[in-house]
C-alpha positions as CSV (number, residue, x, y, z in Angstrom):
1,M,110.7,35.7,96.7
2,S,109.9,39.7,96.1
3,T,110.7,43.2,97.3
4,T,108.5,45.8,97.4
5,L,110.5,49.1,97.6
6,T,107.8,52.2,99.0
7,E,108.2,55.4,97.3
8,K,107.3,58.1,99.0
9,P,106.7,61.1,96.2
10,S,103.8,63.2,98.0
11,G,105.6,63.4,101.1
12,I,108.8,65.2,99.3
13,S,106.4,67.3,96.9
14,S,104.4,68.2,99.3
15,G,107.9,70.3,102.0
16,R,108.6,71.4,99.1
17,R,105.4,73.1,99.4
18,L,105.7,77.3,100.8
19,L,101.7,76.4,101.7
20,R,100.3,72.7,102.7
21,G,97.1,72.2,103.8
22,M,94.2,74.4,103.8
23,P,96.6,77.5,103.1
24,W,96.7,75.6,99.3
25,L,94.5,75.2,99.3
26,V,92.3,78.1,99.5
27,A,95.7,79.7,97.3
28,R,95.0,77.5,94.7
29,Q,91.3,78.1,94.7
30,H,91.8,81.7,94.4
31,R,95.0,81.4,92.1
32,V,93.9,83.6,89.1
33,A,92.7,87.2,91.7
34,L,96.2,86.5,94.2
35,T,98.3,86.0,90.1
36,C,96.3,89.1,89.1
37,V,96.2,91.4,92.3
38,L,100.3,90.0,92.8
39,G,101.6,90.7,88.9
40,L,99.3,94.8,89.2
41,T,101.2,95.9,92.5
42,L,105.1,93.8,90.5
43,L,104.5,96.7,88.0
44,T,103.5,99.2,89.0
45,A,106.2,98.3,91.9
46,L,108.5,98.9,88.7
47,W,107.3,101.8,86.6
48,I,107.0,103.6,89.7
49,V,111.4,102.7,90.3
50,Y,111.6,103.4,87.0
51,E,109.7,107.0,87.0
52,R,111.4,108.1,89.6
53,G,115.2,107.2,87.8
54,E,113.8,109.6,84.7
55,L,113.3,112.4,88.0
56,V,116.2,112.1,88.9
57,Q,118.2,112.2,85.8
58,L,116.5,115.1,84.7
59,L,117.0,117.4,87.9
60,D,120.1,116.5,87.9
61,A,120.1,117.9,84.6
62,K,119.4,121.1,85.1
63,G,121.5,121.4,88.6
64,W,118.4,121.4,91.3
65,P,118.3,122.1,93.6
66,E,120.9,124.8,93.4
67,K,118.9,126.0,89.9
68,D,114.7,127.0,89.0
69,A,114.2,123.2,87.0
70,G,110.6,124.2,86.9
71,Q,107.2,122.4,86.9
72,P,108.4,118.5,85.8
73,M,105.6,116.7,86.8
74,D,103.0,119.2,85.6
75,D,102.5,116.8,82.4
76,N,103.9,113.7,84.2
77,R,101.1,111.8,82.7
78,S,103.0,108.4,84.1
79,Y,102.0,110.2,87.8
80,G,98.8,110.0,86.9
81,Y,98.6,106.8,85.1
82,I,100.4,105.0,88.3
83,T,98.1,107.6,91.3
84,S,95.0,106.1,89.7
85,I,96.7,101.9,89.4
86,I,97.0,102.8,93.6
87,N,93.8,104.7,93.7
88,G,92.0,101.7,92.7
89,L,94.0,99.1,94.2
90,P,91.6,99.0,97.6
91,L,88.4,98.7,94.9
92,I,89.6,95.7,93.0
93,L,90.7,94.2,96.4
94,A,87.8,95.2,98.5
95,V,85.2,93.7,95.8
96,F,87.2,90.8,93.4
97,I,89.3,88.9,96.7
98,G,86.9,90.1,99.6
99,A,83.3,90.1,98.8
100,P,83.2,86.1,97.0
101,L,86.0,85.3,99.6
102,I,83.2,83.7,101.6
103,A,80.3,84.5,100.1
104,G,81.2,81.8,97.0
105,D,81.4,78.5,99.2
106,Q,78.6,79.8,100.7
107,E,76.8,79.8,97.5
108,N,77.7,77.3,95.5
109,G,78.1,75.4,99.1
110,T,81.9,74.5,99.0
111,A,82.2,75.6,102.7
112,Q,79.5,73.1,103.4
113,L,81.9,70.4,101.7
114,V,85.8,71.4,102.7
115,T,83.7,71.4,106.2
116,T,82.7,68.2,106.1
117,Q,85.9,66.5,105.8
118,S,89.1,66.7,108.4
119,V,89.0,70.5,108.4
120,T,87.3,72.6,111.1
121,R,84.7,75.7,110.1
122,R,87.6,77.4,112.1
123,Q,90.2,76.7,110.5
124,W,88.9,77.4,106.9
125,L,88.0,81.1,107.9
126,I,91.2,81.5,108.8
127,A,93.4,80.3,105.6
128,K,90.4,81.8,104.1
129,L,91.3,85.3,105.9
130,G,95.2,84.6,105.9
131,L,95.2,84.3,102.6
132,A,93.1,87.6,101.9
133,Y,95.3,89.8,104.7
134,S,98.3,88.9,103.7
135,L,98.0,90.1,100.3
136,A,96.2,93.3,101.2
137,L,99.5,93.8,103.5
138,V,102.0,92.5,101.1
139,S,101.2,94.9,98.0
140,G,100.1,97.9,100.4
141,L,103.7,97.5,102.5
142,V,105.3,97.4,99.1
143,L,104.0,100.9,96.6
144,S,103.6,102.3,99.7
145,V,107.0,102.9,100.4
146,L,108.2,102.5,96.6
147,F,105.7,105.8,96.1
148,T,107.0,107.6,99.8
149,W,111.0,107.4,97.9
150,W,109.8,108.5,94.9
151,W,107.7,111.2,96.5
152,K,108.8,112.7,100.0
153,P,112.4,113.3,98.1
154,Y,110.9,115.8,95.1
155,R,107.8,117.0,97.4
156,S,107.5,120.5,96.8
157,L,107.3,119.3,92.1
158,F,104.1,117.4,92.2
159,L,100.9,118.7,91.9
160,S,99.5,117.3,94.7
161,E,99.2,119.3,98.4
162,W,100.7,116.8,100.9
163,I,97.3,116.7,103.1
164,D,95.6,115.3,99.4
165,G,94.3,111.6,99.3
166,V,96.6,110.8,96.7
167,I,99.4,112.0,98.9
168,F,98.1,110.9,102.4
169,D,96.7,107.5,101.1
170,N,98.8,106.3,99.0
171,T,102.2,106.6,101.8
172,G,103.3,105.9,104.7
173,P,101.0,103.5,107.4
174,V,97.7,104.3,105.4
175,L,97.5,102.3,102.2
176,P,98.2,98.9,103.9
177,A,95.9,99.5,106.9
178,F,93.4,101.2,103.8
179,L,93.8,98.3,101.8
180,L,93.1,95.8,105.0
181,F,90.2,97.7,106.0
182,L,88.1,97.3,102.3
183,T,88.9,94.3,101.5
184,A,88.4,93.3,106.2
185,A,84.9,95.3,104.4
186,G,84.6,93.1,101.5
187,I,84.5,89.5,103.3
188,T,82.3,91.1,105.5
189,I,79.7,92.5,103.3
190,G,79.9,88.3,102.0
191,A,79.6,86.8,104.7
192,L,76.3,89.2,105.2
193,V,74.8,88.9,101.5
194,R,75.9,85.3,101.2
195,R,76.0,86.0,97.3
196,V,78.5,86.6,94.8
197,L,77.0,89.1,93.1
198,P,75.1,91.4,94.8
199,A,78.4,91.5,97.8
200,M,80.5,92.9,95.1
201,V,77.7,95.5,94.2
202,V,77.8,96.4,98.0
203,T,80.7,96.3,98.9
204,F,81.7,98.4,95.2
205,L,79.4,100.9,97.2
206,F,80.4,100.9,100.2
207,T,84.5,101.4,98.8
208,A,83.0,104.3,96.1
209,I,82.0,106.5,99.6
210,T,84.2,105.5,101.5
211,T,86.6,106.6,99.8
212,M,85.5,109.8,97.7
213,F,83.1,111.1,100.6
214,V,83.4,109.7,104.3
215,W,88.1,109.5,103.8
216,D,88.2,113.0,102.7
217,E,86.5,114.2,106.0
218,V,87.3,112.7,108.6
219,R,91.5,113.0,106.7
220,V,91.5,116.4,107.4
221,R,90.2,115.9,110.9
222,L,93.4,114.0,111.9
223,G,95.4,117.0,112.6
224,T,95.7,119.2,115.3
225,P,94.6,122.8,113.5
226,K,96.9,125.8,114.4
227,M,96.2,129.0,113.7
228,F,99.0,132.1,112.8
229,T,98.5,135.8,112.9
230,Y,99.8,138.3,110.6
231,P,99.3,142.0,109.9
232,L,95.9,143.0,107.1
233,D,99.4,144.0,104.0
234,A,101.8,141.6,105.0
235,E,102.3,138.2,102.7
236,L,102.0,135.0,104.6
237,P,105.3,134.0,105.6
238,A,107.6,130.8,103.3
239,R,107.6,128.5,105.9
240,F,103.2,128.2,105.3
241,D,103.8,127.0,101.7
242,E,104.0,123.3,103.0
243,A,100.8,124.2,105.6
244,Y,97.5,123.0,104.6
245,E,95.0,126.3,105.2
246,V,91.6,124.9,107.0
247,D,90.5,127.9,107.4
248,R,91.3,131.9,107.3
249,W,89.8,135.3,109.0
250,V,90.5,138.9,109.4
251,G,91.0,139.7,113.3
252,S,90.6,143.0,114.8
253,A,92.9,144.5,117.5
254,D,91.3,142.3,120.7
255,G,91.5,139.7,118.7
256,T,87.5,139.8,117.6
257,L,87.3,137.3,114.1
258,Y,85.8,138.2,111.3
259,G,85.0,136.4,108.2
260,W,86.7,136.1,104.9
261,G,84.1,138.1,103.0
262,T,83.0,140.5,105.7
263,C,85.1,144.3,104.0
264,A,84.1,142.8,100.5
265,E,82.5,145.8,99.6
266,A,81.8,147.5,96.1
267,T,84.6,150.4,95.5
268,E,88.3,150.3,97.5
269,K,86.7,153.4,99.5
270,A,83.8,151.3,101.0
271,Q,85.9,148.6,101.7
272,N,88.1,150.5,103.7
273,A,85.6,152.5,105.1
274,C,84.0,148.8,106.8
275,I,87.7,147.9,107.1
276,K,88.2,151.0,109.6
277,D,85.0,150.9,111.3
278,H,85.0,147.0,112.7
279,G,89.3,148.2,113.6
280,I,90.6,145.6,111.7
281,V,94.2,145.2,111.6
282,N,94.9,141.0,110.4
283,N,94.8,138.0,108.9
284,V,94.3,135.1,110.8
285,I,94.4,131.4,108.7
286,E,93.7,127.9,110.5
287,Y,96.2,125.4,109.2
288,L,97.6,121.9,109.6
289,D,101.7,121.9,109.9
290,F,103.3,119.0,107.2
291,G,105.3,118.3,110.5
292,Q,101.7,116.6,111.3
293,M,102.0,114.1,108.7
294,A,103.1,111.3,110.5
295,S,101.1,111.8,113.3
296,M,97.9,112.2,110.8
297,Q,98.9,108.5,109.3
298,W,99.9,106.9,112.7
299,T,96.1,107.5,113.5
300,A,94.7,106.8,110.5
301,A,96.5,103.6,110.4
302,G,95.3,102.9,114.4
303,L,91.3,103.8,113.4
304,L,92.1,101.4,110.2
305,L,93.4,98.4,112.1
306,A,91.1,98.9,114.6
307,G,87.8,98.6,112.0
308,T,90.0,95.7,110.8
309,A,90.1,94.5,113.6
310,L,86.1,94.9,115.0
311,L,85.1,93.7,111.3
312,T,86.7,90.7,111.7
313,A,85.3,90.0,114.7
314,F,82.8,89.8,113.6
315,T,83.2,88.2,110.6
316,L,84.9,85.3,112.2
317,W,82.1,84.9,115.3
318,R,78.7,85.0,112.0
319,V,80.4,82.4,110.2
320,S,81.1,80.5,112.9
321,R,76.9,80.6,114.6
322,R,75.2,80.4,112.1
323,P,74.8,77.8,109.4
324,L,76.9,77.8,106.0
C-alpha cells in the first residue's frame, strides 16, 4: 500500500508575492524599465538628501541667516545635475514607459495572445495602466517631496525664481501630476500609432513641445496678477523681492498708463520734458506674489490630472473597441 503526498509549492510561492496574476505578469514583462526608473528615482532621492545636508552644514558654519552666507548655490553643479534629471524624468516615462506600453504588445502580437487566454481585454489594460501610473506617481511623489524639502527653507539662496519651471514644476503636487499626464499621453499615442518606434518619436516631440513651449505659457497664467503703484523716483519695496513681475508701466496722476519705454529719450533733458508733458509720476507693476504659488500649483495639478483622466478614458475606449 502506498501513500501519495500532494505538495503545493506553487500556491505558497504565489501567496508570498506582492503582485499576482496579470499585474505580476505585466511587471515581469516590463521589469527592466521598471528597475531603471525606480533605480534612477532612488539615486536622485539620495543625492538630494546628501546635497541638503551639505548645504545645511555650510550655512551653519557661516552663521546664516544672522550673517550673509553669500551665494552658495551659484557654483553648485550638483544642483544643476539633479534638476536636469528631474526635468528629464517626464520625457523618460513618456517615451520609454508610456509609448511602448500598449504599442509594443500590439506590434508583436502579445496583446492578441494575452486576451485569448483567461483574462479579458479590460483586465489586461487595467494592469498595464496601473503599472505605468503607479511608477509615475511613486517617482513623482518621492522626488517632489524631497526637492521641496531641499528648496523651500533656503529658497532665497537658489538662483531660480519660484515661477521658473525648474522650481514650480518640480515641487508640490505638480511633478507627480506632470508625470502622470505625460505618461498617459505616451500611452495614448502608442495606442493610436500601434508601432513602438514611431510612437516613441511622436511622444518625444509631443513631450518636448509641451514642456519647453506650451507649459511655460500656461504656468504664468495660472495665477491672478496684482497691481502695485509707487513713486517714479522710488525703489520697489523689499517685500516684492520674491514677486514675479508680469509687466511694468509708468503712469500719470490720473491713472493713465504708458509703456515703460515711452520716455526713453537720448538725453536726460528730453526725457524729463517727456515725463513732464505726459504727467508721469508713478511706476506701476503687474506681478504674481509668492503667496500664490501653492494655489497655482494645485490648479496646475488639477488641469494635468483632468488631462490624464481624459486620455485614460480615451485609451480604454479605443483599445477596448478596436481590433488588437
